[in-house]
N, C-alpha and C positions, 0 to 999 in steps of 0.2 A: 640729570635729562640731558641732550645733548642740542645746542641750539641747531634750530632747523635754516636751511640755504634756500632759496625759493625762485632761484634765477632758474629757465626752465631748461637754460641749454648746461647747467650744472648737471641739474635734475636730470640731464637726458646722455652726460656725457657718463656717471657715474651708474646710472643703472644698466645702462647697456655692455657695459663690462661683462654682462651676463649674456650677449651677443658674445664676446672676444671669446668667452670659454670654450662655446661651439668651434669659432675661425680655429683654437688651438687644436682642439680634440683633432680636426681634420686633417690640419697641418703633422699634427704628430704623427698620424698615417702615412699622410703623400709622400710627405718627406723621406720615410724609412725604408717602405716597402720594395724599394729600388735596390737600400745598399745590400754588400755583401754579409753585413754582420747579421743583420735580419733575415735574411734566407738562409744562411749556415745555422743560427740558433734556432728559428723554428718549421727549419726541416723543407724550405721552398713553396711553402701555400702558394698553392694555386687551384682556381676551382671553385669550388664549393666551400672550401677550408679556407680559403680568402675571403671569397663572399661575406663568412658569417663573421670573419673579424673586423669587414668594414662596414658589415652593417649590425652590427652590434650593437654603437653607439644610437643608431636609429632605432632600436629594436628598444632600448632604456627609456628612451625619447618619447614613445608613443606610452607607455608606463605614467612615464612624468607628465606628458601630457592630460590623462585620463581623469586623473587626478586634483591635477592643479586648477582647474573651476572653482571644485568645492572648497578645496582649500585656502585661495585668495579671497573667495567670498566669505569665510567666516573669519580668517586671521589678517587680510586686508592684504593689496597688489604690493608692499614695502617687504611685509617679514614673510611673505611665501619666497618671495628670492631670495632674501635672507638664507629661511630654512631648505633653499634648493644647493646653497652650496653646500651646507654638510654632504650632501650626497655627492659632491665633487671630490668634498679633501677625501674621502674613503675611494673616491672608483681609483682616484689618481694614486693611492696609495698601493691598490689593491695591483696598477699596472706596474708601477716601480719593481712592484716584487716579484712579479710575474714570472714562473718555470717552464711555461709553454703556452700555446695558443688557447688552454680552457680558460685559466688564470686570465690573460689579459681578454676576451671575449667579456668573460663576468666584470672584468674591471672597466672597460668600456661601457657595458650595461647601466653599470653603477652612474656614471660620469652622464650617460645618455642619458637619467631622470633628472639631473640637474638640469638638462639642457630642454627636458623637456616640459619642464616647469617655466624658465628663461624666458626660450622662447613662444612660449603662448602669453607669457604674464608682464614682462618689460612691456611692448607694447602696448597690454593694456591699458597701465600704469603709462605710458608716454599721451598715448590717446588722448588720456582721462585729466592732465593738466595741462596740454597745447592750447593756444589759441586757436580758431579754426585757420585761419590765414595761413598759421604756421607748422600745422597736425604733419603734416605731409613730410616737410621739411626735416622737423624734429623724429621721426619715426627713421627717417632714413637713417640716422645717426646709429639707429641698431644693426641696419645692414652694412652700414662704414667699421661700425666696430667688428662685427663678425670677418668681416674682411684684411682688417688690420691683424684681428688673430691669425687668419692662414697666413697673412706674409711674416708677420715677425714668425712665429713658430716653424714656418716651411725652413727661413733661413738658421733657425736655431738647429732645426736638425740636418741640413748642412753643413754646418760648422760641427755637429756633434757627428757626423760620417767619418770623422777624418779622427776620431779616437775609437779605437782598437777593441773588439771584443763587446762582449752583451751592455758594456758602460754606453757604448755608444747612444743606443735606444733609453737606457733608463736612465740617464741624462736629460734627457729630449723631455720622457714622459714627465721628470719628476718636475722639470720646470714650469709645469699648469698648475702647480697650487702656486705659484706667484700674484695670477690675475685674483685667484677666485680670494686671496689676502685680500686683497687692493677693496674688491667689491664688501667683503664681510664691515670692511673699515668703515668704509662710504656710507653705508647703507642708514647708518644713524642719525645722520646729518638732512638724509629725505625728508620731508614731510608725506605725510598718508597723503592716498586721493581724494579730492573730494567729493568725488562723482560715489566713491566708496561710503564715504563719511556719511552724505546724504541718504545711500541708502540703509545703512544698519542704525537710523535715526541718530545721528551725533549732528545736529543742523548746526550748534554756535560754531563747531569746528569745523564743519563745511565750507560756512561763508569766511570763515576767516581764513582758512588756506587759499579759496576761490579768489578774496579779496588781495590778499597778499601776489600770489604769479599771476593775477589779472590785471590789479590793479595797486601796483605796491604799497596794498594794502587797506587803500580805501573803500569805504564799502557802501561809500554813497554814489561809487563810479557806476553809470547805466551801463558799462558793460557786465558789471557785476550784478548791478538789478535784471538786467533782461536775462543772462544765461542763469542765473538762480531760477526765476521765474517760472524760465524753460526746463530746468530740470528737474524741480516740485511736481510741474504738471505733467510730464511724462513719466516721469514717477508713478505719480498716484494713477495715473490710466493702466499703465503696467500694470501693476498689481492687482489691477481687477480681472488682468488676462488669465489663461489657462497657466497651473499649476504643472510641476515636473517635466518632465521632457514633450509635456504638450503644449507648452511655450516655446518650443522651437519651431513648430506647424502651424497653431495657428493663427487665426486673421495674417494670413500672407507673410507669418514668421517664415513658412518653408524656402520665399524666396531667397531669404539674407544668409538661411544653413547652405541652402545649396551655392553661393555667391562666397561665402566665406571658407564652405571647405573645399570649393572647385577649382579657386584661385590659386588654393595654397597647394593642390593636387597638380595644378597645370605646372607650378615652379620647377617642382621634380619632373613631372613628365617629358619636361621638353628639354631633359637631357644636359643641361647645362651642369648640374653636379657631379655631370661622369668627366667632365672636366679640374674637376675642384678632388674629386676622389683620387680619378685614375690617369690623369694629366703624361705622370709617369707613361704608362703601356701606353697612350694615345701616341704620344713621343715617341716610342720607341719604334713604334707603326711606322713614322717617319725619318727612321734612321740614326736618331739622335741616343749616344748612349751615356753611359757615365756622368763625370760632372757637367757636362754638356747638356746630358739632358735635366740636371737639377737646377740649374743656371734658367734654361730657359724656363721650366716650370714655375722657377719661383718670379720671372716677366710676364708671365699670364698673371700671378697673384699681385705680383706693383701694379700692371690692367687694370683689374679688378679694384681695385683701391681709387687710384685717378678717374675713374669714369666714374664711379658712382659718387663721388664729391660731386661730379657736378651736375651726376641728378640732383643733388641737394639743392641747389638754385633755380630748377626750373619745376619740380616737380610740384608745385603746390600752383602755378601757372598755366600750366598745360593742361593737368586733368590727369584723371587716371587710365581715363577709358583708350585717350588715341598711345597712351605707351604700353597698354598690355596688348592693345589690337596691332598693332605694327612692329611692335616689340617681339609679340610672337612671330609675325611673319619672317622676319628678319632670322631669327633663328633657326625657321625651318629650311631657308634657302640655307645657312652655315651649314646644318645639319647633311641639307645634301649636296652638296658640292665635297663635302669629306669624305661621307659614303661612297659619290660616284666616281674618283677619283682614285680610293682604296680599294674600289672593287673592278674597276678597268687598268690601272697600271701594276697594283699590287700583285707582288708574288710567295705566296704561299707555303709557310717556311712549317711543316708537321712538327718540328719536335722544339718549334718555337724561336722567339729573336734571342741570344744570346742566353738561351738557355731556357728564356721563362716564358711557362706554357701556356701564360695567359695571353700572350701575344705570338700570333700564326701568320701576320701578315706583314709585309714590308714592301714599299715603296723607297726611291731613291731620285736623285737629279730633282730637274722642277716639278714632280708631283707631289715630292716630299715637301715640299718649300709653299705649295700650295694649299697641302691638309695643315701647315704649320700656321698658312695664313691666315687659313680659313676657322681654326681652332681659337686663335687670338680676337679674330674679328667674331665670333662667336659668345664669349667672355665682354668684350666689351662692350655690343647688344644685350647682352643680359645685364650688363654692370647697368645701364643706362635707362633698363623699363622690368624687367620682371621681378630681377632681382631684391628690389627696393619696394616698389611698386605692392605685390602679391603679398606682403609683410603689413605695407601700409592701409591697402584695403579692406585687409581681412579683421584687422581693427576696428576700422570705423562701421563696418556694415552691421553691428550687432546693437540691440536697446540694451540699456542701463540694467535693466534686471537680467540680463541673457551675457554679457559683455564676456563678461570671466569664464562661464564656462564657454559659450559661444568660440570664445578666441582658443580654446581649450582644445574641442573640436575641428576645429581650422587647423591646428598646428598638429594634432591628431593625425587627419589626412594628407599633413606635411610627411610628417615623420614615418606613415606607413609605406607611402610612393615608395621614400628616400632610403628604409627596408630594403624594400621589394629590391629599386633599383641597385641598394650598394653588394645585394644578393644573387640577382640578375647579371650585374654587368661582364664579372671575370669569368662566368662559365659562358657566357653571350656572345666576351671577342674572341673564347676559345672555340668557342661549335660556330657561331654564322658570321661572325669574323667584321665586316664593313658594312652588314644590311641592318648592323646594331643601330646605326649611324642615317640610313633611310627609315626605321621606325619610329625613331624621336623626330624626326623631318615633319612626317604625316601627325604625330600628336601636336606638333606645335601649329599648326593650321589648324586642328580641331580647336585647340585653347582661341586662337583669335577668334574662331564663328561664333565661340560659347561668350566669348564678351564684348563682341559685339549687339548679340541679342538679348545678354539675359545681367550685365553689367550698369546699373544707372551712374553715371558720374555723383561722384561725393565730395571733390575739391571744393574749400572754401565752402561750406557747408559747414551748421555745426551738428555736435553728432545727434542732437536730439530732432532737428528736420532731417536728415537722413533718412527720418521714421517713414516722411510721406513717400520717400520715392519707392519703397517694397510695401506699402500697402496695396491692396488690392486696387484700390481705385487710380494710382498715380501713375507718372508719366512714363511714357514707352522706353526702355532706355537707349536707344538714340536716338533722341528727342531731346535728351539732360545734355547740360554743359554746366563748366565751371562756376561758381561764383552764383550768384542772386539768391542771395543768403535772408531769409526770413529776418535772422536775429538782426540785421543793420536795421532795418524798419523798428525793429521794436526797441533797438537801442536811441533811435530819430525819437522813438514815441515816446522816450524816460528823459531824455534831453529836455523835448518843449513839457512834459509834466513840470520839470525842475523849472526850467525857465518862468513857465507862471506861477510857482507856487504852490502846485495842484497835486506833490506828491505826496501821497500820507505816510502817515505811520504803517499801516496796515502792507505798504507798497515797499518799505522801507526795509530788507534787511538788521535788523537792530544784533551785535555780538559784539564780546569784548575779546579783545587781543590780551591771548593769555601764552607767555613765550613756554617753551617747553612741553603745551601738555598735549603733544600729539605721536 
């Protein structure tokens, strides 16, 4: 058996390599689709064909997300992530060996199954091991891993663009094996989720892992005692609730289902991922071509990493609601500016800019500078707000009994809209051009309205007490705020009982430390 490491940041860094896989696959296309080698080999794919290639990952991710929850509940969060890697190895092999866009689509679908599992279950794992004060920043590491994957793979693809012939994109796609092997080597050193262990009745192991993660193995620590009391109380209540799919609707659970799925849907409908998948096309509209386009696109991905890193330091203090609301408004403004400038100053190019039939409008001069600047600003706002917060919020809102499958539903919403947009955007750029950005602007403001009226604040609250926020008699979302955790009062009660020597054996979790048993 492998020794286990219980430092939450180490656990987050290893497990979020699953997010890096997603980032690698995004850039394996965005860095390649504008190269002469790709255009020549695949016969200048455009419209629905390029849309199908771009959206194939999301299609596979929908499939992976659908069975990720039941799989995770059965074999555990950790082992589900390992299982996902097998799909990645198969998909990458097919992509490297592809002889046409059919095999390329098939390989990306297989990769998508992996991403569907990891994107839904890595946040679940992180949410279940993190302290409430650090849960947001821990899950932000997942988004950072995605962005590092995008950045690294983009410049790998840029480097490979100087290789002649099909070896150019085959080499870039083959490098995707590396992060999968790293993740598979690191997983055996991760402990299982203590909340999953409690859910399946492995009580001693659950307490042991909880104590090691939260209190360096001290099972008498007030935090461990109070948190274990919350876990067992809530789990017992949940097991008396509805079975099957009814548990996602009854007793106020529909509020969580709507919140968890809609926050992920809005992340896609904000249109920011258009800038990650098809940024090369957007910058072609602004008059950038060739290597200048690719380098400018790489700068965007660098901004992505830098500003999401900043979110790591304030997400738990600022709270989720302000970031979701004001982030959506800021992104909407950026979308309107880009669309407005392209519509007002753009020249129609019926045969496509540089022969690219996906890009039929072009601006120059100061107008092109405005498009580039607000495209960058859109990504900056997204990096600080919806990009990390949507994953954090979706992982927090579910109960223990529903978290794995619930997060799978959230991921399904994300990937369904990701698939739809991946398929829709190339034809939209070709047919309605700049109006595409106006549609996304309207959707951003819709996201802000729903966040204000239906998303209660979850920052610095335990996963168990978030139950109250979504209960039928819970507070109005706009009246909630970060902190005010009931768990803190329970910890003080346990400390008081310990100080008076009245914490009896009934209230004290008993467990033997057993190395390698998890």
